[in-house]
Structures are given as structure tokens and as C-alpha cells.
PLY file of the C-alpha trace (Angstrom):
ply
format ascii 1.0
element vertex 115
property float x
property float y
property float z
element edge 114
property int vertex1
property int vertex2
end_header
250.66 -35.04 162.27
249.52 -37.59 159.94
246.06 -39.53 160.47
247.26 -42.46 158.31
250.03 -43.20 155.80
250.56 -45.74 152.48
252.68 -47.89 154.95
249.93 -47.82 157.94
248.52 -51.28 158.77
251.21 -53.03 156.93
250.76 -51.07 153.79
247.12 -51.83 153.80
246.28 -48.08 153.57
245.49 -46.27 149.93
245.82 -43.10 151.65
248.10 -40.44 153.54
245.88 -37.72 155.19
247.60 -35.09 157.52
247.28 -31.49 158.51
249.21 -28.67 156.74
249.33 -25.18 156.58
246.58 -24.89 154.01
244.20 -27.34 155.55
244.04 -31.41 155.69
245.60 -32.97 152.90
244.78 -36.26 151.51
246.93 -37.95 148.74
245.11 -41.08 147.27
247.76 -44.21 145.93
247.83 -45.14 142.37
248.92 -48.46 143.17
249.15 -51.10 146.28
250.90 -53.97 147.29
248.67 -57.13 147.71
250.03 -59.61 149.91
248.69 -63.36 149.82
247.64 -63.87 152.22
247.90 -60.21 154.21
249.38 -60.54 157.75
246.96 -59.80 160.47
247.00 -56.68 162.01
247.09 -56.77 165.26
244.19 -55.15 167.99
246.60 -53.67 170.61
250.56 -52.38 170.62
252.95 -55.18 171.52
256.12 -55.07 172.73
259.00 -53.42 170.72
261.08 -56.35 169.86
257.35 -58.25 168.94
256.84 -54.95 166.59
260.86 -55.01 165.11
260.08 -58.81 164.09
256.63 -58.25 162.61
258.19 -55.20 160.63
260.92 -57.96 159.17
257.98 -60.08 158.38
256.20 -57.33 156.86
259.10 -55.40 155.06
260.22 -59.19 153.33
256.57 -59.88 151.99
256.54 -56.27 150.40
259.84 -56.56 148.98
258.10 -59.87 147.07
254.98 -58.23 145.77
254.84 -55.49 142.88
252.53 -52.84 142.71
249.12 -53.32 140.95
246.87 -50.30 139.89
244.21 -49.54 141.96
242.03 -48.80 139.15
239.56 -46.18 141.27
238.33 -42.93 140.36
240.55 -40.85 142.41
244.05 -43.08 141.87
246.98 -40.11 142.59
244.82 -37.68 143.40
245.14 -34.97 145.73
242.75 -33.43 147.96
243.03 -30.34 150.63
240.13 -30.19 153.17
239.23 -26.77 155.34
238.17 -28.87 158.07
238.41 -31.87 159.97
234.91 -32.82 159.32
235.43 -32.35 155.67
238.40 -34.51 155.78
236.60 -37.13 157.54
233.93 -37.08 154.98
236.58 -37.29 151.80
238.10 -40.35 153.76
234.36 -41.90 154.02
233.56 -41.10 150.10
237.19 -42.96 149.04
236.19 -45.38 150.95
233.10 -45.99 149.21
234.79 -45.88 146.15
237.08 -48.70 146.94
240.04 -47.12 148.63
241.37 -48.94 151.98
241.12 -46.14 154.56
241.87 -47.04 158.08
238.40 -46.35 160.44
240.68 -44.66 163.27
242.08 -42.09 160.90
238.19 -41.04 160.34
237.46 -41.43 163.97
240.40 -39.00 165.19
238.98 -36.37 162.34
235.54 -36.58 163.88
237.12 -36.32 167.29
239.34 -33.16 166.54
235.77 -31.79 164.76
234.20 -31.99 167.76
231.26 -34.90 166.50
0 1
1 2
2 3
3 4
4 5
5 6
6 7
7 8
8 9
9 10
10 11
11 12
12 13
13 14
14 15
15 16
16 17
17 18
18 19
19 20
20 21
21 22
22 23
23 24
24 25
25 26
26 27
27 28
28 29
29 30
30 31
31 32
32 33
33 34
34 35
35 36
36 37
37 38
38 39
39 40
40 41
41 42
42 43
43 44
44 45
45 46
46 47
47 48
48 49
49 50
50 51
51 52
52 53
53 54
54 55
55 56
56 57
57 58
58 59
59 60
60 61
61 62
62 63
63 64
64 65
65 66
66 67
67 68
68 69
69 70
70 71
71 72
72 73
73 74
74 75
75 76
76 77
77 78
78 79
79 80
80 81
81 82
82 83
83 84
84 85
85 86
86 87
87 88
88 89
89 90
90 91
91 92
92 93
93 94
94 95
95 96
96 97
97 98
98 99
99 100
100 101
101 102
102 103
103 104
104 105
105 106
106 107
107 108
108 109
109 110
110 111
111 112
112 113
113 114
């Protein structure tokens, strides 16, 4: 199960976080796509046909952009954390370093850790 992926929130996520046999793995992107302006992320899930239309728009935007280096201290790094709490801490630290990390990924890890 992944908590977030680079494609999460219309490619506005700089980390890929999932649980693996050896712990909670976090891959940090080395570059990102910058949409100008970024498409707004819906607050609530929509119906399937609206999701398909939205994905078409996002895919077209993605194809028109070039990757740009993030320039952060952990670009292209990979971390493996032993517990969901440590993984949430790492995601918060990465966010503090300027990486785009969705709050829902941190929240889910905190929930799993019993916090």
C-alpha cells in the first residue's frame, strides 16, 4: 500500500511512500513538474467520468512541461524507516526542507502508529 506517489495530487507530490517488508520506504524526487497555474485539487472525490476528464487535462499539462531540478538537500534520496511514526516524522522533515508532501500521507502514518 502506498501513502502517496509522485503522481499524487496531479503530480504535485515530491515523495513516494509505501510499506515494504523491511519498513516504511520513502523515495524523494530529484525533479518535479511545475504547472502554471497548477490545476486545483478537488476537495471531495468526484464521479468516474469527471475523474477521467480531469486526468486527461492533467496528462496534457504534464506533457507540456519539462522536469525542473528541485535543488533540495535530499533530492533522489531513499529512506527506510522502522515504524509509521518515524516515517511520518521523516515526511514532516522533508516538508520542512521544501519538498511537497501531502498532509494525508502524514495523517495516515500517524493513525497507524496510534498517535
